[in-house]
N, C-alpha and C positions, 0 to 999 in steps of 0.2 A: 875615079872621077870625083868621089866625095872628098877625098883628101886634097885634091886640087882646089876645090871650092873653099875648104878650110884654109888652105895656104893663101888663096886670094884674099879671103877675109882678114887674115893676119897682116898681109902687106898693106891692105887698105886701112886697117886699124893703126898701123905704124905711121902711115902718111897722115892720118887724121890727128894723131897725137902731135906730130911735128908741126902741122898747121895750127893747131890750138896754141902751142907754145909760141910759134911765130907771131900770130895775131895778138897774143897777150903781151908780147915783149916789143913789138915793132912800134916805132913812133910815127903816128899818123899826122903830125902837125903840118908837114909840108905837102900833104896830098890833097888838101881841099875837102876832105871828109870831115863833116861836123857832126860828132856824135853827142853833142851837148843839147841838141834840140829835143823837144818833147813830142811823142807820138801817143795819142790817147791818154795824156797825162803821165806817161812813163818816159823817163829819159832814154834816148835812143841807144846809148851805150849799154844800158841795162838789158834792153831787148836783144842787142847783139850778143851780150854775154849769155843770156838764156839760150838763144839759138845756137851759139857755138858749143855749149855743153849738152844740149838736148840729145844729140846722136851718140854720146859716149856709151850709155848702157847698152843700146842695141848693137853698136859696132863691137864693143868689148865682148858681149855675149856671143855674137856670131864668130868672133875670132878665138875666144878663149873659153868657150862653154865647158868643155871637158876639164880644163884646168880648174875652173871654179868648182865644178861638181866633185872632183877628186880631192881638192885641197880643203874645201868647206862643204862636206856632204849635207850638213843639216841646213845651212843658210847660204847657199851660193848667191842668191839674188841680193841678199843683204850685204854680202861682201862686195858684190858688184857695185852697189850704191856707195859703200864706204871707200872703195878705191877711186871712184869718180870724185867723191868729196875731197879725197887726198890730192887728186890732180888739180881740182879747183883751188884748194888752199895753196898748193905749190905754185900755181900760176900767179896768184895774188901776191905771195911772198916774193917771188922773183921780180915782180913789177916794182917793188921797193928799191931794187938795185939799179933801175933805169931812171935817171934823173928827169927824163922827159915824160915819164908815166906816173900815174898815181895808183896806189893800192887803196881800195875802198871796201868797206864792210858791205855796202849795198851791192857792189859788183860781185862779191863772194856770195851774197844771198841770191843774186840772180843766177850765178853759176850753179849753186846747189839746187835751186828751183828747177833749172833745166835738167839736172841729173835726176831729181825725183820724178819729174814728168816723164823723162825717158825711161826710167826704171818701171814706172807703171805701164808704159807701152811695152816694155820688154816682158813684163809678167803676162800681159795679154798675148804677145807674140810667142812667148815660150809655151803657153798652153796650146796654142794653135799648132806649133811645130811638134810638140810631144804627143798630141792627140791625132793630128792628121798625117804627119810625116815623121813618125818616131825614129829618132837617132839616125836619120839620113842626112841631116845637115848640122 
């Protein structure tokens, strides 16, 4: 039963990565979506980047927890955050190859901020799982 949950989390994580790459590389110019507007003084596309990368740490931890623990026994959560930052950087670099998209350092900062916030949530979530439901998920 537990292995089927882990397998489900791995499938969902793969779908999540595919969606992140799709949304980072898709051209939204003909859709009527305007992400250049400001919400609470923050450009909407930066909020979208934050929201898009926020789930990465939680979903990666649920899908690959044992891999992180085996490969990086001292700092699995730090490596979780670094792999998320690598995904964020990769997405921004790939945007340079799409003439209809822009690669922006502020978008990268929003990506990394989402990953850091998600990692903090993962630390809290990890403590709950390890103390309440040890090694069952």
